[in-house]
N, C-alpha and C positions, 0 to 999 in steps of 0.2 A: 863374618859372612855378610857380604853386600847383597841387599835384595835387588833382584832384576825383574823388571816389569814383564819380560818375556816368559818368566817362569810362572806367572800368575794368570796367564791368559786362559779363559774358559771357553771362549768362542771368538772366531775371527773370520771375516770375509774382506772383500775389497773396500767396504765402506765403514765398518765398525769393528771394534774388538771390545769384549767384555772381560774385565779382570776381577779376581778375588782380591780386593784391596786389604792389605794387612792393617791391623790397628797400629797407631803411632805415627802414621804418615798423613799429613794434611793433603786435601784434594788440590787446593790452590795455595798461592803464596800466603804466608802468615805475616801480619804486621809486626808481630813481636820478633820473628826470626826469618828474615828474608833469604837467608843463605841455606836454610834447612831444605833437604830434598822434598819435593812434593810430586804428586801424581801427574799433574799437568806437565811439569818440566821433564819428568822421566818418560812420559808418553810422547812428547815432542822429539825426544832423542831417539825413540823407537820408530815414530812415523811423523815426518816433517810438519804436516798440517793438522796434527791432532788437537782436538778440543774435547774437554769433558762434557758429557751430556747432562750431568746433574752433580750433586755434591753429597759426600758422606762426611759426617763429623770425623775429626782426626782420630778419635778413639774407636769409632765404629769400623768393623770389618765387613767385607762382603762384596756383592755384585755391583759393579760400577761400569757404565757404558761410556766408551770414548769413540768419537767420530773421527774418521781419517781424512775427510775432505769437507769443504764448505757446504756442499749440497746435503751430505749426510748429517752435518751439524744442524742445518736448518730443519731438516726432516725430524730429527730426534727432539730438538727444542720445541717445535710445534706440538709434538705428541705430549711432552711434559706440560706445556702451557694449557693444552686442551684436555688434560687429565685422561689421556688415552693409553697411558702406560700403567702397569700394575707392579707395585713394589711390595714384597712381603718380608718382613723382618722377624727374627726370633729374638726374644729377650727372656732372661731369667729374672723374675721379680720376687719381691718379698711377699709372704702371705700365701694362703691357699685359696685360689679363685676358680670359680666354675663359670666361665663366660662362653656363651654360644652366640657370637655376633653382637658383642657389646659395642655400642657406638658412643663415642665421646665427641661432642660438638661444642668446643669451648674456644673463644677467640684469644689469640696469642699476641703479646706485645714484647718486642725485644728491648732490653735495657742497654745502657752504654757499656756495661762491664762483661758483655758476652753471655748474659743470662737472660732467660725469658720468663714472663709472668702471664697469668691469665688476667685479661682486662676486658670486661664486657662493654666498656664505653669506647676505648681507643684501640683495642686489639683487632687483628685481622682474622677473618674467618678460618677456622681450622677443624678438620674432622678426621678421626681415626677409628677404625674397626679393630676390635680385639677378639681373639679366639683362643681358648685354652687348648694347649696341646697335651700337657702332661702335668699332673699335680703331684708334688713331692711333699715330704714333711716340712712344713713352714715356707715352702717356695713353690713357684709355678713357672713352667716353660710356656710362653705365650707367643702366638703369632700376631703380628701387628701390621695392619694394612692402612697406611696413611692415604687419604683421599687428596688432601692438599699437601703442599711441601714446605711447611714453615720450619724455621730453625728450631731444633730441640723439641719438635712437636710430639714425638712418641714419648720422649722422656718426661715432659711436663704433664701430658695427658695421663700417663700411668701413675705419676705422683698424685694426681687429682683423684684417682681411683683407690688411693691408699695402697698402691702397689709399686713403690719406687723400684727402679731397676737396681739389681745388685751392683755394689761399688760405684753407684752414681752419686757421689757426695754432694754435687751441686744441687740435686733435687731430692735429697733426703735418703738415698740408698746407702746401706752400710756394706762393709766388707763381709765376706763369708769365709769361715775357717773350717778346716777339716775336723778340728777338735769339737766343733758344734754338732757335727753330723755323726761322728764315730764315737761310740760309747767308751771303748777302751783305747783312748788315744794317749800315746806317750811321746813327748817331745824329747829329743836328745838333750842332754845337759848343755847349758851355755849356748843353746841356739834359740833363735827367735822364730816363732811361727809366722809364715807368710800367708796372705790370703790366697784362696784357690784361683782367683782371677784378679789381675792387677789393673783392670780398666773397666769401664762401663760394659756390662754384659749384654751388648746389643750387636746383632749380626744381620746384615742385609742378605737374607737367604735366597731370594730369587727376584728376577726382574723380567717382566714381559713387555715387549714393544713390537712394532712393525718394522721390518726391513724396508729398504728403499723400493722394492718391487711390491710392497704391500703385504707380503707374507708375514704372519705372526711367528714370533719366537719367544720361548721362555728359557732363560739361562739360570741354572741353580749353582749356588756357590757353597761347596762343603764347609762345615765348621772348621775354623782354625784350631790349632792345638789347644790353646787355653780355654776356649769356649766348649770344645768337645770334652776336655777333662772335667770341667765344671759339671756338665750335664751327666757324665758317667758316674761321678762321685755322688751326685744327688740320687741317681737311680740305684746305686749300690747300697746306700745307707738309708733309703726311705722305705 
């Protein structure tokens, strides 16, 4: 089945469309694989002058806004630059955490190999708010609100809180298996157990911005299947 951008549209008018980006597709061209499909290329095939308003990591799913014309692109770019947009992500993290507006303010420095580190001397200012949504046994569903938009910001800030995102090997997150949650778990003979989610458990759940006429809009992106299954299994066996 080939993924079509039209099938992922959550909101559309003459200036913008917001999609529920699937995991596994990069927002822009990747240096490693310039021929792989990406959101920008698919968006341009759908609407000639399309430009992406911001970026989501390749593994991250969720709400992504795309401008259809240069004026709309300028308008959304300025909102991101002046921090007038609001992005809310949901993440499943390791450990049981009770956060009610926990602020992490730690500067981030990108390294050459696509990883970032906290560097108080050379890093760029980065702030994220965290709110507990639901506590499970050994795991927590967290809402993450980045104030700044640094690369891997949510991922490294959660790692700093000793709450790495599930399956985020880059920042210390481990895979999660049904056998860890379910007491009487039996695997069929000669089969290997697969993790409940096979990518970083991070989803851009909603995006708020202003349309060209100044009216505010919030678009919510439903959980994709893998993220939804992970949350359901945690609910069921906690």
